[in-house]
C-alpha positions in Angstrom: -33.8 -0.9 23.4 -36.3 -2.5 21.4 -38.9 0.7 21.4 -35.8 2.8 20.2 -34.4 0.2 17.7 -31.0 -0.4 19.3 -29.3 -3.5 18.8 -32.4 -5.4 17.9 -30.3 -8.9 17.6 -30.0 -8.6 21.4 -33.4 -8.2 22.2 -35.2 -10.5 24.6 -37.0 -13.8 23.1 -39.8 -15.0 25.0 -40.3 -18.7 24.2 -43.2 -19.4 26.0 -45.2 -17.5 29.1 -42.7 -19.4 31.8 -39.2 -18.0 30.4 -37.7 -15.4 28.3 -34.5 -16.2 26.2 -31.2 -13.6 25.7 -29.2 -14.2 23.2 -25.4 -14.2 24.2 -23.7 -10.6 24.0 -20.8 -10.1 22.2 -18.6 -10.8 25.4 -20.6 -13.8 26.8 -18.3 -16.7 26.8 -19.8 -20.4 25.6 -18.7 -22.9 28.0 -16.1 -24.2 26.1 -14.4 -20.9 26.0 -15.1 -20.7 29.8 -13.4 -24.2 30.1 -10.1 -23.4 28.2 -9.4 -20.0 29.9 -10.2 -21.6 33.4 -7.2 -24.5 32.0 -5.0 -22.0 30.8 -4.8 -20.0 34.3 -4.6 -23.5 36.2 -2.0 -24.7 34.2 0.6 -21.6 34.7 3.6 -21.7 36.7 5.5 -18.7 37.9 8.7 -18.2 39.4 9.3 -18.1 43.1 7.9 -14.6 44.6 6.2 -13.9 41.8 2.8 -14.4 42.7 0.4 -16.4 44.8 -0.1 -20.3 43.1 -2.6 -19.0 40.3 -3.8 -23.4 40.1 -5.3 -22.6 43.9 -7.3 -20.1 42.6 -9.0 -21.8 39.7 -12.3 -23.8 40.3 -12.3 -26.0 37.1 -15.9 -27.7 38.8 -17.4 -24.1 38.5 -15.5 -22.4 35.9 -14.7 -19.5 38.4 -11.8 -17.7 40.0 -12.2 -17.8 44.2 -10.3 -17.0 47.3 -8.5 -14.2 45.0 -6.6 -11.7 47.4 -6.0 -7.8 46.1 -2.2 -9.0 44.9 -3.8 -11.9 43.2 -6.3 -9.8 41.1 -3.3 -7.3 40.1 -1.3 -10.2 38.7 -4.3 -11.2 36.8 -5.2 -7.6 35.5 -1.9 -6.5 34.6 -0.5 -10.0 33.4 -2.5 -13.3 32.9 -6.1 -12.0 31.5 -4.9 -11.5 28.2 -3.2 -14.7 27.7 -6.3 -16.7 29.2 -8.4 -15.0 26.4 -5.9 -16.0 23.5 -8.3 -17.1 20.9 -11.5 -16.7 22.3 -14.0 -14.3 22.4 -14.3 -11.7 19.3 -11.4 -10.0 18.0 -12.9 -6.6 19.4 -13.6 -7.4 22.6 -10.3 -9.4 23.2 -8.3 -6.5 21.9 -9.9 -3.9 24.2 -9.7 -6.2 27.1 -5.9 -6.2 25.8 -5.6 -2.7 25.5 -6.9 -2.1 29.5 -4.8 -4.6 30.7 -1.6 -3.2 28.8 -2.7 0.0 30.5 -2.3 -1.3 33.8 0.7 -3.1 33.3 2.5 0.1 31.9 1.6 2.2 34.7 2.7 -0.4 37.3 6.2 0.0 36.0 8.9 1.0 38.5 10.0 3.8 35.3 7.9 6.0 33.4 8.5 8.2 30.5 7.0 11.5 31.2 6.7 12.5 27.6 4.7 8.8 27.2 1.9 9.9 29.8 -0.2 12.3 27.5 -0.2 9.5 24.8 -1.0 7.0 27.7 -4.3 9.0 28.4 -5.3 9.2 25.2 -5.4 5.9 24.9 -7.2 4.8 28.1 -9.6 7.0 27.1 -10.5 5.7 24.1 -10.3 2.3 25.5 -13.2 3.1 28.0 -15.3 4.3 25.5 -14.9 1.3 23.7 -16.0 -0.6 26.8 -19.2 1.3 27.1 -19.7 0.4 23.5 -19.6 -3.7 24.5 -20.5 -4.1 27.9 -24.0 -3.3 29.5 -24.1 -0.1 31.8 -24.2 -2.0 35.1 -20.5 -2.6 34.7 -19.8 1.0 35.0 -19.9 2.2 38.5 -17.1 4.8 39.7 -14.0 2.6 39.8 -14.4 2.2 36.4 -14.5 6.1 35.8 -11.5 6.6 38.3 -9.1 5.1 35.2 -9.0 8.1 33.6 -7.6 10.3 36.6 -4.6 7.5 36.9 -2.5 9.4 34.6 -3.0 13.0 35.9 -2.4 11.2 39.2 1.3 9.9 38.1 2.0 13.2 36.9 1.2 15.0 40.0 2.3 12.0 42.5 4.7 10.1 40.5 4.6 6.2 40.0 1.9 4.1 40.9 4.1 1.7 43.0 5.3 3.9 45.5 1.7 4.3 46.7 0.6 0.7 46.6 -1.7 -0.5 49.6 -0.3 -3.5 50.0 2.7 -2.7 52.8 -0.5 -1.4 55.0 -2.7 -4.4 53.8 0.6 -6.4 55.6 0.7 -4.3 58.2 -2.6 -4.8 59.2 -2.2 -8.4 59.2 0.5 -7.9 61.9 -1.5 -5.8 64.0 -4.4 -8.3 63.9 -1.5 -11.2 65.1 -1.4 -9.1 68.4 -5.1 -9.7 69.2 -4.9 -12.3 72.0 -8.3 -11.4 73.6 -11.1 -11.2 70.9 -13.2 -9.2 73.5 -10.6 -6.4 73.4 -9.0 -6.1 70.2 -7.8 -2.6 70.5 -6.4 -3.5 73.8 -4.3 -6.1 72.8 -3.2 -4.4 69.6 -1.9 -1.6 71.6 -0.6 -3.8 74.4 1.3 -5.5 71.5 2.5 -2.6 70.0 4.2 -1.4 72.8 5.9 -4.6 74.0 7.5 -4.7 70.6 8.8 -1.1 70.7 10.1 -1.4 74.1 12.1 -4.7 73.1 13.3 -2.9 69.8 14.3 0.0 71.8 16.4 -2.7 73.9 18.0 -4.3 71.2 19.5 -1.0 69.8 21.8 -1.4 72.7 22.7 -4.8 71.6 25.3 -6.1 68.6 24.4 -8.9 66.3 20.7 -9.0 67.3 18.3 -8.7 64.1 15.6 -6.1 64.1 11.8 -7.0 65.3 9.0 -7.3 62.8 11.3 -6.7 59.6 11.2 -9.3 57.3 14.4 -10.4 55.6 14.5 -11.1 51.9 15.6 -15.0 51.0 18.1 -13.6 49.3 20.2 -11.6 51.6 23.4 -12.5 51.6 23.1 -14.5 48.2 23.3 -11.9 45.6 26.9 -13.2 44.7 25.5 -16.5 44.2 24.6 -20.1 46.6 23.9 -23.1 45.5 20.8 -24.6 47.0 19.5 -27.7 46.1 20.7 -31.1 45.0 24.6 -30.5 45.5 26.7 -32.9 44.0 30.4 -33.1 41.9 31.1 -35.1 38.8 33.9 -35.2 35.8 32.3 -33.9 33.1 32.7 -34.6 29.4 36.1 -32.9 28.2 34.6 -31.0 25.3 31.8 -29.4 27.4 34.0 -28.7 30.0 36.3 -27.0 27.8 33.0 -24.8 26.4 32.3 -23.9 30.1 35.5 -22.7 30.9 35.7 -20.9 27.4 32.6 -18.9 28.5 34.1 -18.1 31.3 37.4 -16.5 29.8 35.2 -14.8 27.1 33.5 -12.3 29.7 35.8 -11.8 32.1 37.3 -8.1 31.7 40.8 -9.2 33.1 41.3 -11.7 30.0 40.3 -9.1 27.3 43.9 -7.6 26.9 44.8 -11.6 26.0 42.0 -11.9 23.7 43.3 -9.2 21.6 46.5 -10.3 21.4 45.6 -13.7 20.4 43.7 -12.5 17.6 46.4 -10.2 16.8 49.0 -13.1 16.7 46.5 -15.0 14.5 46.1 -12.3 12.2 49.8 -11.8 11.7 50.4 -15.7 11.1 47.5 -16.4 8.7 47.5 -12.9 6.6 44.6 -12.6 4.2 42.2 -14.8 5.9 38.5 -13.9 6.5 36.9 -12.9 10.0 34.8 -16.1 9.9 38.3 -18.0 10.2 39.9 -16.2 12.8 36.7 -16.3 15.1 37.0 -20.0 14.4 40.7 -20.6 15.3 40.4 -18.4 18.2 37.4 -20.3 19.6 39.6 -23.6 19.1 43.0 -22.3 20.2 42.7 -19.4 22.9 42.3 -21.9 26.2 45.5 -23.9 25.0 47.3 -20.4 24.0 46.4 -18.6 27.3 47.6 -21.8 29.4 50.9 -21.9 27.6 51.1 -18.5 27.8 50.5 -18.1 31.8 52.5 -21.3 32.5 55.5 -19.8 30.6 55.6 -16.3 32.4 54.4 -18.2 35.9 55.4 -15.7 38.9 56.3 -13.0 36.8 55.3 -9.8 38.5 53.0 -8.7 35.1 50.9 -11.8 35.4 47.8 -11.0 38.1 46.9 -13.4 40.2 43.5 -13.9 38.8 44.4 -14.4 35.5 47.1 -16.9 36.4 44.3 -18.7 38.2 42.3 -18.6 34.7 44.7 -19.1 32.5 45.4 -22.7 34.5 42.0 -23.4 34.3 39.3 -25.0 37.3 39.3 -28.0 39.1 38.0 -31.3 36.9 35.8 -31.8 39.5 32.4 -29.8 38.8 30.3 -29.3 41.7 26.4 -29.1 40.4 23.0 -27.8 41.6 19.8 -27.9 41.0 18.6 -25.0 42.5 20.7 -21.4 42.8 20.3 -18.2 44.1 21.9 -15.4 42.4 20.9 -11.3 41.7 18.0 -11.5 43.5 16.3 -14.5 41.6 15.8 -18.1 42.1 17.0 -20.5 39.5 15.7 -24.0 38.7 16.8 -26.5 36.3 14.4 -28.3 33.9 14.5 -31.5 35.9 13.7 -29.5 39.3 11.0 -27.7 37.6 9.0 -30.7 36.7 8.8 -31.8 40.5 7.9 -28.5 41.8 4.8 -26.0 41.8 6.9 -23.1 40.5 8.9 -22.0 37.0 12.6 -21.1 37.8 13.9 -22.6 34.7 13.5 -20.0 32.0 16.1 -17.4 31.4 17.1 -14.6 29.2 19.7 -12.6 28.1 20.4 -9.8 26.2 23.7 -10.0 24.2 25.8 -8.9 21.0 27.0 -11.5 18.6 29.1 -11.3 15.5 26.7 -12.4 12.4 29.0 -13.2 9.5 26.9 -12.8 6.3 28.4 -14.0 2.3 27.8 -10.5 0.2 29.4 -10.7 -3.5 32.0 -13.6 -2.6 32.9 -11.9 0.6 32.4 -12.6 4.2 31.0 -9.5 6.2 30.9 -9.2 9.9 28.3 -7.0 11.5 27.3 -7.0 15.2 24.1 -7.5 16.5 22.2 -7.2 19.7 19.6 -9.8 20.3 17.4 -11.1 23.3 17.7 -14.7 23.7 15.5 -17.4 25.4 16.3 -20.6 26.8 15.9 -23.3 29.4 18.3 -24.3 32.0 19.5 -27.9 32.3 22.0 -27.8 34.2 23.5 -25.9 37.0 27.5 -25.9 37.2 30.2 -24.3 39.3 33.6 -24.2 38.3 36.4 -24.1 41.3 39.6 -21.7 40.3 41.0 -22.2 43.7 41.2 -18.6 44.9 37.1 -18.2 43.6 34.6 -20.4 42.5 32.2 -19.0 39.4 28.8 -20.3 38.7 27.5 -21.3 35.1 24.1 -22.0 33.7 24.0 -25.0 31.0 21.0 -23.9 28.7 18.7 -25.3 25.8 18.6 -22.0 23.6 15.5 -21.1 21.3 16.7 -20.3 18.0 15.9 -16.9 17.4 15.6 -17.2 13.6 12.7 -19.6 13.5 11.6 -20.1 17.1 10.9 -16.6 18.0 7.8 -14.1 16.9 6.3 -11.2 18.1 2.1 -10.7 17.3 0.7 -7.7 16.9 -0.3 -7.1 20.4 3.2 -7.1 21.6 3.3 -10.7 23.1 6.9 -12.2 22.3 6.2 -15.8 21.6 8.8 -18.8 21.6 8.9 -22.5 20.1 11.0 -24.1 23.1 11.4 -27.2 20.5 13.8 -25.4 18.5 17.5 -26.1 19.6 19.6 -23.4 18.6 23.3 -22.1 19.3 24.4 -25.7 20.6 28.0 -24.8 20.6 27.6 -21.9 23.1 25.3 -23.3 25.7 26.5 -22.0 28.9 26.4 -18.4 30.3 27.5 -16.9 33.3 25.2 -17.1 36.2 25.5 -13.3 36.8 24.4 -12.4 33.6 20.8 -14.5 33.4 17.5 -12.8 33.8 14.6 -14.5 34.3 11.5 -15.3 32.4 8.8 -18.1 32.5 6.8 -19.2 29.8 2.8 -19.8 29.1 1.5 -22.1 26.5 -1.0 -20.2 23.9 -4.1 -22.0 24.3 -4.7 -20.9 20.5 -1.1 -22.4 19.2 0.0 -24.9 21.5 3.1 -25.0 19.7 4.1 -22.0 20.8 4.6 -20.4 24.6 4.2 -16.4 25.5 7.5 -15.2 27.3 7.1 -13.3 30.5 9.2 -11.6 33.0 10.0 -12.6 36.1 10.5 -10.7 39.6 13.4 -9.8 41.3 14.3 -7.9 44.5 16.4 -4.8 44.0 19.1 -5.2 46.7 22.6 -3.6 46.5 25.9 -4.3 48.6 25.0 -5.5 52.2 21.6 -6.1 51.5 21.0 -2.3 51.1 18.4 -1.2 48.6 20.4 0.2 45.4 18.3 3.4 43.7 20.1 3.4 40.8 18.4 -0.2 40.0 15.0 1.7 39.7 16.6 4.4 37.3 16.8 2.0 34.8 14.9 0.8 31.9 14.1 -2.5 31.2 16.0 -3.9 28.0 13.4 -6.7 27.9 10.8 -6.6 25.2 7.2 -4.6 26.7 4.1 -7.0 27.8 2.0 -5.3 25.0 3.0 -2.6 22.3 0.6 -0.8 19.2 -2.8 -2.0 20.7 -4.4 1.0 19.9 -7.1 0.9 17.0 -9.8 3.6 15.7 -13.0 1.9 17.2 -15.3 0.3 14.4 -18.5 1.6 14.1 -20.0 -1.6 12.2 -19.1 -3.9 15.2 -21.1 -6.9 16.0 -22.5 -6.9 19.3 -24.3 -11.0 19.2 -22.4 -13.7 19.5 -23.3 -15.7 16.3 -20.8 -18.7 16.8 -22.8 -19.9 19.5 -26.4 -20.1 21.4 -25.4 -20.1 24.9 -27.6 -17.2 26.2 -29.3 -16.6 29.4 -32.7 -18.4 30.2 -34.7 -15.6 32.7 -37.6 -17.3 34.4 -40.5 -14.7 34.0 -43.0 -16.7 36.1 -42.6 -14.3 39.3 -42.1 -11.4 37.1 -45.0 -8.6 37.2 
């Protein structure tokens, strides 16, 4: 490189006859940066069944990752590495690494838009070119080259997740578990496999016997909701209790005609009021109005039994939990999270809200669809006699001051903000799980990452329609493509922690 006059700033520097100093390249991290990135990974807590405990993979003493399996590498590549590098390394290096991780995150989605694949192919070719500019030739083996063929493979064979190697790796572990005689491993595997097949054949003629070797999800039989940790009953504050009951009524389909009737009654009795006034009065009076209505018409055939029970209200004693399984998710309260190695208290909700704006001395109402993020503080279960309804009492992030999206598409939230205190409750079956990772470059903010749930249907049969739906939540990374800058610096000038090479034995 010196004789060709290429990147002379990276040329070896001979300090003496024994040692040669190699200046730090643009991808070389200082000791403080390595420590900070490892600390970020060590402090990450993920939801249950999302991945392994990342803390166990990080060695702070050596600033290295150790003991990783293939799925651990998958999680780091698709989610964690761009977060661990935030605020570290030069901008062009961090940008290129984020592009590569974004590509892998995109291709592992369960749903892909075919019209998007061509642009995805162009982006990954550009990313590989940038990698060749910044990293040494020894980094580029055939595995890196194969990345350029993945999009074509998707066009021919479908989404990547249908061809994962994880099922085969797990089954290889099952086969290895059959080995009892280590001097004859193949014979032991055959003997164990035949014995299992024969037993499975016999169980087909017996009722109530579970299949052998078929793992059962922990959410099996719990999709409609089951409390798991810390069950107890108490009498809540009356105002909070009314808010919880009102949240249930607002989301029940059978109550919709009564909501419209009550709003119509308010408009007739109070002509000329603003929409905001009607909304406030509805929130204040609807629970009492509905109770009086079902009490007056008690036993009438036009009153549905479910409506009757909802109008009468729930039992005054509320059952609370610290953990709850529903819709393929495991949820914890914030208090339970602090005692656990996982983070199950983060929730998000896509909701349509009515926003009122004052314009030209008039109040105008507009309907907006937004994503709201929060942390579960309490888990309630209201008993209406014929049925129970679980709710989450959450502390919500204020969308106006506590949410932003950076140029890499990361959604950041300020968990210290407290918004929408008048609407703390949501139905548990509406919640989707997220988890929060502290941004090392801006500790006040936390990055929102999506949780993972097991897609099951009625009677624990996989619902194929679930796989055909696009996720409503914002993507992991968007708009990361940028033109290659030919004036990029290849030397780290902000630190001098290069590499010393002992040249005593070099001939």
